[in-house]
Each structure stands twice: as C-alpha cells, then as structure tokens.
N, C-alpha and C positions, 0 to 999 in steps of 0.2 A: 542463620536461616534454617528452619526445620528441613530435615532430609526429604520428607514427603511433600513439601510444598511445591505446587505446580508453577512452572515458569512458561508463560504463553506469550508469543509474539503476536502483535496485531498489525496487519498490513492493509491499510485502507487505500482506496483509489477508485477511479472510474473504470479501470480495466476495459478500455474501449479502443482496441481489444487488449486482453491479457496477452503477454508475450514471454519469450524465454528469459528476458532480463528480469522479469518479476520472479520467475521460478528460481533462477540462479541466486537472486537476492535472498529469497526465502530460505533456500538451502544453506547459504552462507551464514545467515542469522542463526539458524538452528544449530549449526556446527560450532560457530564461534562463541555463542552465548549459552550453549547447552540447554536449549529450549525444548520443552516437551511437545509443543504444538505451535504451528503458525496459523493464525486465523485470518483468512482472506475476507475483507469487509468491503464489498462494493458499495460505493457511496450512492445514496438515492438522489438527493437534491442539495448538494453542497452549495453554500452561498457564493463561493469563489469560482464555480464552474457551471454557470447557468447557460441555458440556450445553446446546447451543442447541436448545431444544425446538421452536421455530417456524421453523427454518431449512431450507434446501435441503440435499440430500445432497452429498457431496463431488463426485461425478460431475456433478451438475447445476451446481454452482458452477463447475467447470472448463468445462463447455459454455457457460455464460453469458459467461465471460471470453473464450473463443475467439470467440464471436459478436460481442462488443463491440469487439474489437481487430482484427477481420478486415480492415478497410479502412485500417488504420494501419501502413504498412510499417516504421515506426520502433519499433513495439511488438512484444514477444515474450512468450510464455508459458513459464514454468518450472514443471514439475509435481513438482519434487524434494520439497518439503515435504509435498505431498499424498500422494505414493507411499511415504513413509517411515513406518514403524510407530512407535508410542510418541509421547511428547511431542516437540514440535518447538521448537527454540531458534534464534533469529537468529544467535547466535554460531557454532553448528555449521554452519549453512547458509553463512554468509559465509566461514568458513575453507575449506569445500569449494570455493566459487567461486574464492577466491584461489589455492588449490592448482592448479586447472585453468587459471586465467588470471592468473599472477603479475604480468604487466605491465599489466593492466587497472586503471584507477582506478574504484572503485565509489562510488556516491553513494546512501546509504540514506535514502529519503524517509520522514519520520515526522510524524504528525499532532500537533497541539498537546496533546491529552490524553495521548498516548503519551510525548511529550517530557517532560511534567511528572513522569511516573513512570519515566523512562528509567533512572535510577540504581538502581532496584530490579530491573531485568532481570537475567538470568543472564549474568554476566561482561560488564558494559557496557564495562569497560576494554578487553577484547579486541575488541569491536565497534568501538570508537573507533580502535584501532590499525590496523584493516583497511578502513576506509571513511571517507568524508566524510559527516557527518550533515546532512540537509537538512530543516529544520523548515518546516512549512506553515502554522502558526498555526491558530487555531480561532475561530469567530465569537464564542463566549461567553468567550474569554480576552482580556484586555487585552494590547496589544502590549508594554507595559512589563513585564508578568508573564512573557511569553514570553522577552523579551530578558534579564530577570534570570535565568531558568532556563538560558538559553544560556550566559551568563557563568559561572554556577556550574559547568556541565558542562565548560566550557573549563578552569576552574581546577582542579577536582577530578579530572577524567579525562583532561585534555589533549585534549579533543575538538576536531576541526576541524569547525565547524558553521556552516551558512549558513541564511539565512531567505529563503524565496521570497516574491515579491510576487504575491499572488493576488487575484482578484476575490472578493467576498463570495459564499459558496456555502452556502445553507442546505438541504443535502440529506443525509439520513442513511439508512443501510440499515434501521435499526430503524423509522423512520417509513414507509419504502417498503413494508416487509413488512405493516405495519398498513394501509396504503392498499390493498394487494392483497387482504387479508383482508376489508376492508370495501367492496371494489369501487369505490374512489374513483379519480379520474383520476391518472395518473402522466405525463401528456403533458409532454414537455420535460425530464423528470427521468431517464428510463431509455431507452437506445437501443431503437428500434422492434423490432429483431431479438430483443432480450432480452425485451421485453414479450411478443412472440408466443410465444417459447419458454416463458415462465412460464405464460401462459394455456393453451397447448396441453398442458402437463404438470401443470396444476393445482397448481403450487407456491404456497405461502403461502395456500392456499385460494382462489386466484384463478380 
C-alpha cells in the first residue's frame, strides 16, 4: 500500500444520542488500525430503524455529534446520509465515497448486532468490495459467536474483516433516552456539552 494512501474509518449510526462509548470506540479504531480520520456518518432514514417515536430530530442529532467531536481533530462529520431524501443504504453511500476518493482505503465500523445481520443488508457483497469491515463485538455476544460470523462472511462474501480489541462498554442510546426521560444521572456516559444541549432543548423529555 502506498505510504501516502489515506486510511479512513466510517462510523455510522443514529447517534440518538451520541455517547462516550461511541467516542471510545472511534479512538480505539484510530489507534489500533492507524487511521487518519474517523468519519461520523449519522443515518438519515435507514430501513432498519424507522419510526423512532422517542428520538431527537435529524438536526438535533447532527448538532449533538458536532458538539461531541469538536475537540477531536481526527474526527469529522459527514452529513450526506442525513441530507439525502428517501431510504439510505450503506452500499450507496460507500460507492459515492469511493468515487470521490478512489485511492482512500475505507474501514467500515460495525457493531456486533449489525454484524450478525450483515448478510441481510442491501448488497453486502458490494459493501465488502469497497471497504474493510471492522467488527466491534458486543457485550451480550460471545467472542466465539462473533468469530464464527466473521469466518462465515469471509467465506460467503469474501469480506476483509477485522475485530477490534475494546474495553467492555455497557452504554446504549436506548438506555440513555430512558435515563433522560426519568431524570436519572448520565454522568460519565454522555459528553457534558451534549448533556447541556439535550437539557436546554428538552430532548427526550429531559
């Protein structure tokens, strides 16, 4: 690989809200994979996460990501999926990125639950042709279960797939929304600037 070739991680998600687990994951990926940048890619209208009744608006989710990554020069925000109309698919977004930056090597970061369902995504073969998959694991999934799925994707889709070594993180956006609604503490779980924004704007009933 050329010495000057860019290595960029892509971290998609609803980020509703973004939390410290997302930031820890991004930092770990940068360090372990020697990435130049992590691109935070808030999903606009993914087919598997429709009708979030208790969530923030698109603009609020964007604002929270901007606040969370402001002090991390290696992190950037891409609003492409958010600004596009209709359903959004990873395959289409990745092809657009590759068309703009054909020499860049992209690493698509995917959680354990998404990994287990990856072969049901829209054109997973094309996704695998255009990036390296990076599995993050999940606390309620055994390591051998994740490894078995990785081996399966390598065999059936020709996936180039890596597993990150991460500390145990028991943070979920679903639990955080519940905490805000019930006025419970989120100290240490969500960046302070994001907490202030949520409380100021009354998001999640906070």
